[in-house]
GUNU-740346 format. One record per residue: residue number from 1; y, x, z of N, C-alpha, C in turn. Coordinates in steps of 0.001 Angstrom, whole numbers. Layout:
BEGIN
- pos n.north n.east n.up ca.north ca.east ca.up c.north c.east c.up
- NUM Y X Z Y X Z Y X Z
...
//
This chain:
BEGIN
- pos n.north n.east n.up ca.north ca.east ca.up c.north c.east c.up
- 1 -1208 829 0 0 0 0 1252 860 0
- 2 1154 2055 615 2304 2944 578 2606 3417 -839
- 3 1548 3671 -1608 1742 4195 -2956 2074 3101 -3955
- 4 1525 1869 -3741 1736 792 -4702 2212 -480 -3996
- 5 3376 -436 -3412 3857 -1622 -2692 4237 -2741 -3654
- 6 3955 -3961 -3224 4349 -5136 -4002 5695 -5623 -3464
- 7 6742 -5367 -4167 8088 -5721 -3722 8625 -6983 -4413
- 8 7744 -7719 -5043 8204 -8890 -5794 8805 -9969 -4893
- 9 8413 -10026 -3627 8916 -11054 -2724 9832 -10483 -1629
- 10 10285 -9261 -1807 11140 -8669 -776 12540 -9261 -823
- 11 13190 -9221 313 14579 -9675 433 15407 -8553 1037
- 12 16489 -8240 395 17372 -7180 887 18527 -7791 1663
- 13 18814 -7193 2826 19988 -7614 3600 21226 -7083 2891
- 14 22224 -7929 2617 23349 -7520 1761 24301 -6508 2392
- 15 24268 -6374 3707 25207 -5490 4393 24507 -4240 4895
- 16 25071 -3092 4612 24518 -1845 5143 25022 -1648 6561
- 17 24117 -1520 7506 24474 -1401 8920 24403 56 9370
- 18 25266 391 10308 25221 1732 10902 24992 1602 12391
- 19 24296 2572 12957 23997 2567 14386 24464 3889 14973
- 20 25231 3803 16070 25651 5004 16779 24923 5076 18108
- 21 24364 6233 18375 23726 6472 19666 24685 7304 20505
- 22 25178 6710 21595 26203 7381 22376 25610 8069 23605
- 23 26352 9012 24181 25850 9752 25349 25758 8870 26583
- 24 25059 9358 27590 24827 8615 28829 26136 8175 29476
- 25 27156 9031 29433 28412 8697 30105 29119 7497 29478
- 26 28749 7139 28260 29340 5933 27681 28856 4694 28419
- 27 27647 4739 28964 27074 3599 29677 27371 3650 31172
- 28 27363 4847 31756 27524 4984 33204 28414 6168 33519
- 29 29544 5904 34166 30478 6978 34496 31418 6529 35600
- 30 31926 7515 36337 32886 7270 37418 34103 8153 37152
- 31 35227 7516 36873 36435 8214 36444 37424 8382 37590
- 32 38154 9500 37540 39232 9768 38493 40417 10307 37709
- 33 41550 9634 37811 42762 10046 37098 43751 10704 38055
- 34 44303 11821 37638 45406 12417 38400 46336 13159 37452
- 35 47581 13363 37902 48592 14043 37105 48538 15542 37400
- 36 48270 16382 36412 48205 17830 36659 49480 18393 37264
- 37 50635 17863 36879 51882 18436 37397 52092 18133 38872
- 38 51290 17205 39429 51391 16912 40862 50394 17716 41689
- 39 49657 18600 41058 48798 19526 41811 49684 20682 42272
- 40 50425 20424 43335 51429 21388 43780 51118 21876 45184
- 41 51496 23116 45455 51407 23681 46793 52796 23806 47394
- 42 52888 24407 48547 54176 24529 49230 55179 25363 48450
- 43 54666 26285 47637 55567 27186 46926 55749 26794 45467
- 44 55378 25555 45114 55462 25116 43730 56258 23826 43638
- 45 56990 23662 42542 57663 22389 42277 57128 21718 41025
- 46 56113 22323 40418 55455 21753 39248 54041 22301 39205
- 47 53067 21409 39096 51675 21830 39099 51274 22588 37840
- 48 50082 23159 37882 49576 23957 36773 48083 23707 36602
- 49 47551 24128 35461 46113 24003 35237 45329 24821 36263
- 50 45888 25966 36655 45215 26798 37660 45099 26054 38974
- 51 46148 25342 39367 46100 24556 40598 45132 23381 40451
- 52 45036 22841 39246 44098 21740 38995 42654 22181 39214
- 53 42347 23428 38882 40988 23930 39080 40571 23799 40539
- 54 41490 24099 41438 41191 23968 42866 41016 22496 43250
- 55 41764 21621 42614 41710 20190 42919 40393 19570 42446
- 56 39745 20199 41461 38497 19650 40931 37412 19549 42001
- 57 37371 20494 42925 36360 20450 43984 36533 19197 44838
- 58 37773 18844 45107 38083 17637 45877 37544 16397 45152
- 59 37723 16351 43832 37245 15214 43035 35723 15201 42979
- 60 35118 16380 42803 33663 16468 42724 33017 16040 44030
- 61 33630 16369 45149 33080 15980 46455 32995 14466 46600
- 62 33899 13744 45955 33864 12282 46019 32837 11682 45067
- 63 32265 12491 44185 31207 12000 43315 31647 11507 41960
- 64 32871 11821 41536 33324 11424 40210 32808 12415 39167
- 65 32501 11903 37970 31982 12795 36927 32874 12867 35694
- 66 33995 12113 35687 34982 12228 34618 36361 12336 35266
- 67 37110 13350 34887 38501 13487 35318 39379 13213 34113
- 68 40238 12210 34247 41135 11848 33156 42537 12354 33452
- 69 43088 13119 32517 44427 13670 32652 45387 12936 31721
- 70 46491 12396 32253 47540 11866 31372 48022 12966 30423
- 71 48850 12638 29436 49232 13630 28419 49668 14968 29022
- 72 49165 16037 28429 49405 17389 28942 50332 18175 28014
- 73 51024 17483 27127 51830 18126 26097 53271 18366 26562
- 74 54028 19149 25786 55463 19296 26078 56156 17931 26082
- 75 57174 17782 26911 57897 16522 27086 59310 16666 26548
- 76 59754 15676 25788 61073 15733 25174 62213 15641 26174
- 77 63370 16138 25756 64582 16084 26572 65471 14901 26192
- 78 65511 14563 24905 66385 13493 24443 65944 12148 25020
- 79 66903 11418 25589 66653 10090 26161 65634 10136 27298
- 80 65458 11303 27911 64473 11444 28988 64789 10475 30123
- 81 63735 9841 30663 63898 8917 31779 63878 9682 33096
- 82 64671 9190 34051 64702 9792 35369 63722 9129 36315
- 83 63764 9528 37591 62879 8952 38602 63024 7439 38629
- 84 61875 6764 38809 61834 5303 38840 62366 4673 37555
- 85 62223 5413 36437 62512 4894 35098 63999 4622 34868
- 86 64865 5317 35567 66290 5133 35310 66645 5761 33963
- 87 67679 5214 33318 68003 5638 31962 68598 7038 31893
- 88 69336 7441 32921 69989 8750 32913 69225 9725 33796
- 89 68687 10750 33176 67922 11748 33927 68820 12911 34333
- 90 68509 13484 35479 69211 14690 35918 68506 15917 35340
- 91 69086 17070 35521 68484 18297 34992 67136 18597 35635
- 92 66922 18108 36847 65671 18393 37553 64561 17385 37229
- 93 64870 16299 36546 63859 15292 36225 62894 15822 35172
- 94 61606 15547 35384 60563 16119 34522 60194 15214 33364
- 95 60621 13936 33374 60357 13039 32260 58961 12456 32274
- 96 58716 11536 31360 57413 10882 31232 56494 11683 30328
- 97 55260 11956 30757 54319 12697 29903 54019 11995 28588
- 98 54299 10683 28531 54018 9939 27301 55138 10082 26269
- 99 56243 10742 26642 57297 11085 25682 56952 12462 25111
- 100 56046 12481 24173 55378 13715 23743 56204 14464 22697
- 101 56360 15761 22931 56924 16641 21920 58296 17185 22260
- 102 58460 18483 22026 59745 19155 22250 59757 20406 21383
- 103 60736 21260 21623 60798 22518 20874 59567 23380 21126
- 104 58888 23154 22273 57684 23941 22602 56438 23469 21856
- 105 56520 22340 21158 55355 21871 20408 55118 20393 20590
- 106 53973 19936 20021 53670 18514 20034 52278 18209 20529
- 107 51533 17409 19765 50236 16896 20198 49138 17966 20243
- 108 49375 19126 19662 48387 20203 19705 48849 21343 20614
- 109 49790 21043 21488 50329 22049 22407 50207 21552 23836
- 110 50287 22473 24796 50290 22110 26212 51659 22406 26802
- 111 52006 21649 27816 53286 21829 28489 53344 23239 29079
- 112 54374 24011 28772 54407 25411 29226 54364 25562 30741
- 113 54885 24582 31486 54830 24708 32947 53428 24475 33495
- 114 52564 23844 32702 51177 23665 33125 50356 24919 32882
- 115 50788 25728 31917 50055 26945 31606 49862 27103 30114
- 116 48852 27859 29755 48550 28120 28355 47299 27349 27928
- 117 47019 27421 26653 45808 26773 26144 44567 27422 26754
- 118 44609 28733 26966 43489 29412 27627 43318 28921 29067
- 119 44435 28662 29752 44353 28110 31108 43685 26733 31085
- 120 44005 25954 30071 43396 24626 29956 41898 24745 29708
- 121 41498 25648 28827 40070 25834 28553 39328 26334 29788
- 122 40008 27110 30620 39413 27551 31882 39183 26354 32801
- 123 40129 25417 32811 39974 24198 33602 38779 23386 33115
- 124 38633 23251 31811 37508 22509 31229 36189 23170 31604
- 125 36165 24491 31569 34952 25234 31903 34593 25056 33378
- 126 35593 25121 34255 35338 24952 35693 34832 23547 35984
- 127 35404 22559 35318 34956 21183 35508 33492 21035 35115
- 128 33109 21643 34007 31724 21573 33553 30777 22154 34589
- 129 31178 23244 35234 30354 23850 36284 30122 22880 37437
- 130 31090 21995 37679 30994 21033 38773 30363 19706 38339
- 131 29909 19648 37093 29306 18414 36599 30315 17363 36198
- 132 31543 17789 35899 32632 16884 35543 33045 17123 34090
- 133 33284 16043 33366 33851 16127 32024 35340 15821 32103
- 134 36143 16605 31385 37577 16350 31332 37869 15396 30176
- 135 38583 14325 30467 39061 13397 29441 40572 13548 29344
- 136 41101 13547 28138 42544 13648 27973 43080 12395 27298
- 137 44366 12196 27461 45052 11039 26895 45509 11359 25471
- 138 45191 10464 24552 45712 10553 23193 46693 9405 23009
- 139 47967 9726 22940 49012 8722 22749 49729 9050 21444
- 140 49510 8240 20432 50125 8508 19136 51537 7930 19090
- 141 52428 8698 19697 53848 8396 19738 54566 9702 20025
- 142 55874 9735 19818 56607 10991 19931 57902 10794 20702
- 143 58362 11863 21303 59731 11867 21806 60646 12150 20605
- 144 61942 11869 20727 62852 12188 19616 62902 13672 19272
- 145 62368 14522 20170 62408 15972 19951 61125 16529 19342
- 146 60166 15672 19052 58876 16129 18526 59076 16809 17166
- 147 58387 17937 16921 58510 18607 15622 58204 17706 14431
- 148 57347 16685 14631 57026 15779 13527 58280 15104 12964
- 149 59234 14745 13822 60420 14040 13337 61265 14920 12424
- 150 61227 16211 12683 61972 17147 11844 61188 17481 10571
- 151 59888 17649 10707 59066 18076 9577 58612 16922 8694
- 152 58452 15740 9287 57951 14590 8529 58711 13318 8908
- 153 59981 13232 8612 60743 12011 8945 60193 10775 8253
- 154 59462 10976 7165 58912 9831 6420 57799 9125 7172
- 155 57308 9700 8266 56241 9067 9053 56779 8059 10075
- 156 58090 7873 10110 58693 7031 11141 59567 5963 10515
- 157 59814 4903 11278 60683 3824 10814 62129 4132 11175
- 158 63040 3694 10308 64455 3973 10516 65263 2686 10409
- 159 66317 2622 11183 67227 1483 11124 68158 1616 9917
- 160 68953 573 9687 69861 564 8538 70876 1703 8605
- 161 71225 2129 9833 72205 3215 9965 71574 4600 9866
- 162 70251 4636 9612 69557 5909 9446 68932 6456 10708
- 163 69225 5872 11857 68650 6341 13117 67178 5965 13206
- 164 66426 6776 13922 64995 6519 14086 64784 5409 15110
- 165 63886 4512 14808 63648 3352 15671 62771 3735 16850
- 166 63240 3468 18075 62444 3772 19260 61513 2604 19576
- 167 60610 2822 20532 59574 1837 20843 60129 725 21734
- 168 59662 -487 21496 60041 -1631 22318 58830 -2526 22532
- 169 58740 -3083 23718 57749 -4105 24047 58480 -5122 24918
- 170 59269 -6008 24261 60201 -6879 24995 59573 -7508 26234
- 171 60294 -7483 27357 61689 -7029 27483 61853 -5532 27718
- 172 60758 -4781 27718 60837 -3355 28004 61300 -2582 26770
- 173 62109 -1545 27020 62549 -645 25966 62161 779 26346
- 174 61692 1531 25367 61267 2910 25607 62122 3832 24733
- 175 63338 4084 25185 64270 4876 24395 63804 6313 24193
- 176 62901 6781 25057 62418 8163 24967 61181 8296 24103
- 177 60760 7214 23438 59523 7226 22650 59784 6667 21252
- 178 59268 7358 20246 59388 6925 18856 57977 6680 18308
- 179 57687 5471 17805 56348 5188 17276 56193 5661 15835
- 180 54965 5959 15445 54671 6256 14047 54711 4969 13231
- 181 55023 5115 11955 54900 4014 11004 53599 4218 10237
- 182 52549 3554 10687 51223 3770 10113 51097 3227 8691
- 183 52061 2465 8252 52009 1885 6912 53101 2457 6015
- 184 53576 3645 6344 54581 4299 5509 53970 4711 4172
- 185 54799 5112 3243 54303 5513 1922 53364 6703 2007
- 186 53575 7552 2999 52741 8739 3176 51692 8522 4267
- 187 51154 7304 4361 50215 6958 5429 48974 7833 5409
- 188 48493 8188 4232 47262 8975 4160 47460 10359 4776
- 189 48604 10962 4500 48926 12267 5081 49044 12165 6600
- 190 49691 11082 7074 49836 10860 8512 48475 10675 9169
- 191 47634 9835 8588 46313 9581 9171 45498 10866 9268
- 192 45547 11692 8238 44795 12948 8257 45281 13859 9378
- 193 46591 13898 9596 47142 14741 10656 46698 14246 12027
- 194 46671 12927 12223 46262 12387 13519 44768 12619 13760
- 195 43975 12598 12703 42566 12980 12838 42463 14433 13294
- 196 43314 15286 12748 43293 16695 13126 43625 16892 14606
- 197 44423 15988 15180 44730 16079 16608 43446 15956 17426
- 198 42611 14967 17100 41333 14814 17804 40451 16039 17596
- 199 40348 16497 16363 39459 17624 16065 39935 18892 16778
- 200 41249 19048 16915 41779 20213 17626 41301 20221 19068
- 201 41392 19088 19763 41014 19063 21174 39505 19102 21360
- 202 38767 18625 20392 37310 18771 20447 36942 20259 20420
- 203 37670 21030 19630 37430 22481 19587 37741 23148 20925
- 204 38586 22539 21726 38923 23094 23040 37948 22643 24121
- 205 36914 21886 23732 35884 21491 24683 35987 20067 25189
- 206 36861 19245 24588 37037 17861 25028 36188 16929 24169
- 207 35433 16043 24841 34641 15069 24089 34886 13638 24575
- 208 35803 13452 25516 36146 12116 26001 37649 11920 25858
- 209 38029 10819 25217 39434 10544 24963 39796 9152 25466
- 210 40855 9074 26259 41441 7791 26647 42582 7550 25673
- 211 42462 6516 24853 43418 6267 23782 44449 5247 24241
- 212 45711 5624 24166 46808 4804 24655 47166 3717 23638
- 213 47137 2455 24084 47587 1316 23281 47037 1297 21846
- 214 45735 1352 21658 45203 1354 20284 45467 48 19538
- 215 45710 -1044 20284 45927 -2334 19624 47265 -2401 18898
- 216 48152 -1417 19106 49425 -1403 18395 49343 -587 17103
- 217 48153 -119 16763 47932 624 15521 46992 -184 14626
- 218 46994 69 13315 46156 -726 12408 44664 -572 12697
- 219 43932 -1679 12639 42485 -1640 12833 41789 -706 11827
- 220 42150 -743 10534 41482 160 9580 41633 1631 9951
- 221 42753 1975 10585 42949 3362 11005 41880 3779 12001
- 222 41645 2943 13034 40662 3307 14046 39246 3280 13479
- 223 38947 2324 12629 37605 2254 12042 37310 3531 11260
- 224 38299 3996 10492 38138 5222 9718 38080 6444 10621
- 225 39020 6570 11573 39110 7774 12378 37885 7963 13266
- 226 37455 6912 13953 36307 7041 14850 35055 7420 14070
- 227 34881 6813 12887 33724 7164 12060 33781 8625 11625
- 228 34973 9097 11261 35126 10490 10841 34795 11446 11984
- 229 35274 11135 13180 35018 12010 14332 33539 12008 14692
- 230 32945 10826 14763 31553 10726 15212 30561 11258 14193
- 231 30987 11346 12935 30078 11900 11925 29675 13331 12283
- 232 30631 14109 12781 30358 15501 13140 30224 15701 14654
- 233 30735 14740 15432 30730 14898 16895 30263 13597 17550
- 234 28980 13273 17431 28475 12006 17975 28552 11918 19491
- 235 28800 13038 20161 28896 13045 21626 30240 12521 22119
- 236 31165 12235 21216 32509 11829 21579 32543 10406 22129
- 237 33349 10204 23173 33539 8891 23795 35006 8506 23675
- 238 35262 7266 23260 36618 6752 23136 36801 5596 24117
- 239 37759 5728 25015 38117 4651 25945 39419 4019 25474
- 240 39403 2720 25232 40578 2007 24755 41407 1512 25936
- 241 42650 1961 26029 43571 1449 27032 44301 276 26390
- 242 43751 -906 26602 44264 -2058 25875 44316 -3265 26803
- 243 45480 -3889 26870 45661 -5132 27632 46354 -6127 26708
- 244 45552 -6899 26017 46078 -7860 25049 45084 -9000 24916
- 245 45186 -9787 23891 44306 -10941 23719 42848 -10499 23617
- 246 41926 -11278 24194 40505 -10889 24175 39969 -10602 22776
- 247 40350 -11394 21780 39825 -11176 20424 40209 -9802 19897
- 248 41417 -9366 20207 41861 -8044 19770 41085 -6957 20504
- 249 40913 -7147 21805 40152 -6186 22611 38726 -6047 22084
- 250 38100 -7171 21811 36716 -7150 21330 36627 -6561 19923
- 251 37642 -6796 19114 37641 -6232 17761 37663 -4706 17810
- 252 38441 -4146 18705 38490 -2688 18842 37129 -2134 19247
- 253 36406 -2863 20096 35065 -2432 20486 34139 -2420 19269
- 254 34256 -3425 18432 33412 -3486 17237 33749 -2371 16252
- 255 34991 -1903 16277 35404 -832 15372 34915 534 15823
- 256 34414 650 17074 33836 1918 17493 34249 2444 18839
- 257 35180 1772 19535 35550 2263 20862 34373 2115 21824
- 258 34070 3188 22548 32897 3228 23418 33075 2368 24656
- 259 34282 2364 25204 34595 1630 26430 35992 1035 26297
- 260 36302 99 27197 37622 -498 27172 38072 -852 28584
- 261 39362 -727 28824 39949 -1310 30025 39751 -2827 29970
- 262 39887 -3482 31112 39649 -4919 31189 40774 -5594 31983
- 263 40623 -6905 32175 41574 -7665 32986 41144 -7717 34450
- 264 40228 -6841 34856 39723 -6833 36231 40847 -6770 37258
- 265 41896 -6014 36976 42992 -5850 37941 43606 -7181 38342
- 266 43504 -8176 37457 44153 -9469 37724 43141 -10585 37999
- 267 41873 -10231 38147 40852 -11229 38491 40563 -11102 39981
- 268 41229 -11926 40788 41199 -11749 42236 40590 -12925 42991
- 269 40184 -13974 42301 39540 -15105 42971 38082 -15173 42554
- 270 37284 -15852 43354 35865 -15992 43055 35654 -16639 41690
- 271 36375 -17703 41427 36195 -18423 40165 36510 -17529 38973
- 272 37609 -16785 39061 37997 -15923 37951 37021 -14768 37755
- 273 36560 -14190 38849 35612 -13081 38741 34297 -13527 38118
- 274 33759 -14653 38590 32479 -15144 38062 32613 -15482 36588
- 275 33680 -16189 36221 33865 -16588 34825 34018 -15374 33917
- 276 34826 -14411 34335 35114 -13258 33489 33886 -12373 33304
- 277 33186 -12070 34391 32052 -11157 34271 30814 -11836 33700
- 278 30748 -13129 33778 29696 -13839 33050 29923 -13691 31549
- 279 31173 -13802 31132 31501 -13611 29720 31169 -12201 29257
- 280 31482 -11199 30078 31278 -9808 29680 29822 -9388 29665
- 281 28985 -10010 30493 27615 -9514 30672 26520 -10475 30231
- 282 26827 -11774 30085 25771 -12758 29806 25977 -13477 28488
- 283 26915 -13022 27679 27145 -13612 26367 27002 -12520 25306
- 284 27238 -12896 24042 27112 -11925 22957 28125 -10786 23079
- 285 29148 -10960 23908 30135 -9901 24116 29473 -8617 24608
- 286 28429 -8753 25396 27746 -7579 25949 27063 -6742 24870
- 287 26899 -7295 23673 26245 -6557 22601 27149 -5483 21997
- 288 28467 -5648 22166 29371 -4701 21520 30511 -4216 22413
- 289 30710 -4841 23570 31838 -4491 24429 31332 -3875 25725
- 290 31860 -2680 26060 31457 -1978 27265 32687 -1793 28139
- 291 32694 -2417 29309 33880 -2426 30165 33990 -1156 31005
- 292 35231 -832 31356 35534 222 32323 36553 -392 33288
- 293 36168 -541 34555 36950 -1311 35512 37857 -400 36343
- 294 39145 -729 36363 40132 60 37097 40885 -856 38054
- 295 40743 -683 39372 41512 -1495 40313 42992 -1127 40351
- 296 43351 54 39845 44758 436 39721 44893 1455 38599
- 297 46099 1605 38070 46444 2647 37106 47879 3066 37416
- 298 48392 4135 36807 49801 4477 37036 50755 3367 36607
- 299 50310 2484 35700 51138 1369 35235 50921 96 36022
- 300 49835 35 36804 49459 -1227 37428 49171 -1038 38916
- 301 50070 -1536 39739 49833 -1688 41170 49707 -3189 41410
- 302 48487 -3728 41393 48318 -5183 41467 48868 -5768 42763
- 303 49310 -6999 42680 49862 -7688 43841 48859 -7715 44987
- 304 47578 -7862 44673 46533 -7924 45693 46537 -6685 46576
- 305 46793 -5510 45983 46810 -4272 46753 48116 -4090 47520
- 306 49176 -4743 47083 50479 -4552 47707 50568 -5170 49108
- 307 49763 -6205 49356 49977 -6981 50579 48795 -6988 51550
- 308 47605 -6643 51104 46428 -6855 51950 45862 -5585 52573
- 309 46538 -4458 52414 46206 -3255 53169 44864 -2619 52849
- 310 44377 -1856 53814 43148 -1077 53648 41952 -1915 53203
- 311 41716 -3107 53809 40561 -3905 53357 40616 -4245 51874
- 312 41826 -4492 51350 41952 -4822 49931 41533 -3644 49059
- 313 41947 -2432 49419 41567 -1251 48637 40055 -1030 48687
- 314 39452 -1241 49837 37996 -1075 49957 37261 -2135 49152
- 315 37720 -3374 49247 37064 -4467 48551 37108 -4285 47043
- 316 38304 -3981 46527 38443 -3850 45069 37664 -2655 44535
- 317 37556 -1589 45321 36769 -447 44890 35291 -822 44779
- 318 34763 -1508 45793 33356 -1895 45774 33072 -2845 44613
- 319 33978 -3791 44371 33790 -4703 43251 33747 -3942 41922
- 320 34697 -3040 41714 34731 -2269 40470 33482 -1421 40306
- 321 33037 -793 41393 31915 152 41332 30564 -537 41206
- 322 30469 -1803 41580 29173 -2496 41526 29111 -3552 40434
- 323 30230 -4172 40103 30230 -5120 38987 30120 -4392 37654
- 324 30648 -3180 37578 30632 -2428 36325 29944 -1091 36454
- 325 29213 -699 35411 28578 619 35393 29608 1723 35181
- 326 30718 1386 34519 31816 2322 34335 33026 1820 35125
- 327 33583 2702 35940 34793 2317 36666 35630 3562 36922
- 328 36889 3347 37312 37744 4486 37619 38867 4094 38548
- 329 39475 5099 39164 40651 4878 40002 41712 5906 39641
- 330 42958 5522 39857 44074 6457 39737 44367 6977 41136
- 331 44132 8276 41305 44344 8886 42601 45367 10001 42528
- 332 45734 10568 43651 45362 10190 45015 45992 8892 45509
- 333 46708 8196 44626 47373 6961 45050 46384 5954 45621
- 334 45154 5937 45081 44210 4917 45543 43630 5263 46915
- 335 43053 6446 47058 42421 6765 48340 43438 6868 49476
- 336 44719 7113 49134 45768 7142 50145 46498 5801 50238
- 337 45988 4806 49529 46426 3408 49635 47921 3223 49399
- 338 48413 3874 48337 49800 3693 47928 50002 2243 47513
- 339 50976 1540 48098 51061 95 47886 52486 -436 47810
- 340 53476 427 47661 54862 -37 47633 55341 -142 46186
- 341 55714 -1331 45735 56203 -1491 44357 57649 -1033 44229
- 342 58039 -752 43004 59418 -321 42756 60406 -1452 43052
- 343 60036 -2676 42680 60885 -3846 42908 60013 -5007 43370
- 344 60609 -5960 44027 59886 -7160 44437 59358 -7893 43209
- 345 58081 -8217 43229 57465 -8892 42102 57029 -7972 40980
- 346 57225 -6667 41147 56875 -5694 40114 55492 -5110 40366
- 347 54829 -4662 39305 53556 -3941 39427 53747 -2446 39230
- 348 54986 -1989 39133 55281 -565 39012 55355 70 40395
- 349 54804 1278 40511 54874 2008 41776 56299 2481 42058
- 350 56687 2448 43316 57911 3111 43730 57669 4621 43669
- 351 58636 5354 43119 58511 6813 42967 57263 7165 42162
- 352 57101 6468 41055 55916 6638 40215 55793 8052 39664
- 353 54558 8547 39617 54285 9862 39038 54549 9896 37535
- 354 54720 8744 36919 55040 8737 35499 56380 9415 35229
- 355 57237 9492 36254 58572 10022 36037 58951 11168 36972
- 356 58062 11527 37891 58392 12604 38809 57129 13244 39368
- 357 57291 14447 39922 56193 15167 40566 56054 14637 41992
- 358 54806 14402 42387 54536 13958 43757 53629 14967 44459
- 359 53883 15204 45713 53023 16052 46531 52241 15158 47480
- 360 50911 15225 47408 50057 14309 48158 49408 15028 49352
- 361 49352 14347 50485 48688 14883 51675 47242 14396 51681
- 362 46375 15171 51062 44995 14746 50863 44187 14734 52150
- 363 44662 15390 53188 43909 15478 54449 44328 14418 55466
- 364 45018 13381 55021 45406 12321 55948 44183 11683 56606
- 365 44287 11344 57881 43149 10801 58615 42715 9435 58094
- 366 43633 8671 57534 43280 7321 57090 42810 7268 55643
- 367 42598 8413 55001 42178 8426 53600 40850 7691 53401
- 368 40687 7124 52223 39435 6444 51857 38434 7393 51195
- 369 38687 8674 51268 37834 9639 50570 36363 9489 50948
- 370 36047 9441 52236 34644 9353 52661 34011 8038 52198
- 371 34767 6970 52237 34254 5677 51786 33953 5708 50291
- 372 34847 6267 49506 34647 6371 48059 33446 7253 47753
- 373 33307 8339 48504 32170 9243 48316 30852 8507 48529
- 374 30808 7684 49560 29583 6939 49852 29263 5946 48743
- 375 30278 5247 48236 30072 4286 47157 29555 4983 45905
- 376 30147 6114 45549 29700 6839 44353 28289 7379 44523
- 377 27929 7776 45734 26557 8243 45979 25561 7099 45792
- 378 25899 5931 46289 25026 4761 46131 24844 4432 44652
- 379 25919 4533 43875 25829 4261 42439 24859 5222 41750
- 380 24902 6488 42127 24045 7473 41480 22589 7361 41932
- 381 22371 6854 43147 21009 6754 43677 20293 5481 43234
- 382 21024 4501 42731 20432 3221 42358 20652 2940 40876
- 383 19575 3020 40098 19679 2869 38654 20198 1491 38248
- 384 19969 480 39079 20412 -859 38709 21932 -954 38628
- 385 22641 -52 39304 24102 -59 39255 24642 722 38061
- 386 23741 1241 37245 24143 2045 36099 24071 1270 34791
- 387 23995 -50 34894 23997 -923 33717 24620 -2261 34115
- 388 24912 -3080 33112 25631 -4334 33365 24848 -5597 33033
- 389 23846 -5503 32167 23247 -6717 31607 22472 -7547 32617
- 390 22046 -6968 33734 21256 -7743 34703 22123 -8421 35759
- 391 23446 -8324 35631 24330 -8921 36628 24132 -10437 36695
- 392 23894 -10953 37917 23739 -12385 38140 24593 -12807 39333
- 393 25195 -13992 39205 25942 -14566 40314 25144 -15731 40899
- 394 25237 -15908 42219 24499 -16963 42909 25467 -17901 43624
- 395 25063 -19145 43709 25942 -20157 44293 26055 -19984 45811
- 396 27296 -19979 46260 27602 -19973 47688 28720 -20982 47897
- 397 28559 -21863 48872 29538 -22934 49067 30931 -22412 49412
- 398 30980 -21326 50131 32255 -20770 50579 32949 -20036 49425
- 399 34158 -20484 49047 34891 -19860 47946 35413 -18472 48277
- 400 35314 -18064 49536 35741 -16726 49924 34590 -15724 49937
- 401 33409 -16179 49567 32233 -15301 49508 31730 -15227 48075
- 402 31515 -14011 47600 30996 -13788 46253 29624 -13149 46373
- 403 28614 -13805 45828 27242 -13315 45917 26736 -12972 44519
- 404 26294 -11736 44342 25797 -11325 43023 24764 -10215 43198
- 405 23999 -9981 42146 22950 -8968 42208 22764 -8318 40847
- 406 22266 -7098 40888 21774 -6412 39695 20337 -6013 39971
- 407 19456 -6230 39012 18029 -5983 39232 17428 -5191 38092
- 408 16304 -4539 38377 15532 -3884 37333 14781 -4950 36546
- 409 14309 -4659 35324 13634 -5668 34509 12458 -6354 35209
- 410 11704 -5600 36010 10554 -6187 36700 10864 -6518 38157
- 411 12151 -6418 38528 12601 -6696 39892 11954 -5771 40920
- 412 11509 -4607 40441 10857 -3647 41348 11894 -2703 41928
- 413 11511 -2079 43035 12407 -1092 43624 12422 161 42753
- 414 13604 806 42708 13655 2054 41961 13290 3213 42886
- 415 13450 4422 42380 12971 5576 43133 13635 5728 44489
- 416 14881 5237 44620 15583 5415 45885 15414 4216 46805
- 417 14641 3213 46387 14391 2077 47252 15356 930 47077
- 418 16317 1051 46129 17291 -22 45940 16863 -1043 44915
- 419 17577 -2151 44896 17308 -3174 43890 18566 -3497 43120
//
């Protein structure tokens, strides 16, 4: 039959399908985010990659296996924001890391105060020794000082008066950020250059990327770019930082993003949690969408954490770590229970690290470090917490009690005795 098959009654499926096999960390990972410039000692006013190497041991002790660094590139001076996002910055203000690019370079350069590219590679190497992967932020946007604006003005949108259009997300304005025009006449040249940004950092030892606001870029761009990267580097993981309509979020997952941020930060009642995680784990969404749960980020200090103190931080951490196989926290703000908003009714942190260097007292007696360490150890010892599809919710009359379980396929105990 192999030599003389009868194909007269065969039917061909009209669509050619592709399958990507992703690394273990795409399914199960524990993320910890911190700002490298805040790794400061008594004699420093700006952190460095060398100081970050020492901080890695602190993160490893808590059991995290992915360290995510916000943008590490040079920061522009033009329209630089001051502390607490004020429009006028002083000479001492360090600016937002997301305002990428200056005379020192752009997306393929590191901030000179952080160190050199060799210093960064040393950090990546040290992290690997500790069982940690370094993830970096890819934000496809520029400060007005980015070399791209001088070398390729055709990649950006311009107003009628010839000025370059800055980024806006009404009512918010980002005067220090200029977006790319992905549909410009020279789009192909632009797309190729942005692909080169990923390939450059892969050469430096990075295989995990947190992508900033991918939903504001064309879907065909991501479908093409992710396929191009994974063709030669299948070990690469893409985390989508996206907070928009569910259909858009799910579409990005179908285009190739390995993981995605979720609305977990705003699901604070029993009804909302059950409904949302049933959708993520018990419907067809689970076939293509892989969640990464964050109880806080530098952009999000949820109202729940602002008012309910230590128990709220413990509760939300346990929910994130057990409802999802992938989760992360922004620290040290989380373990030190930072909870003061910039303004009443705001989700922005007061004295946010997005705009200034912070020095953290990691040895505070009330830190949640030991509690977080215990939770991460439990996750690693129990295989059922390393997947999402077996999540089940059970009826409890009390609306203040949430009952749920994750089980092995045969409901048997795993090697560590857990279920």
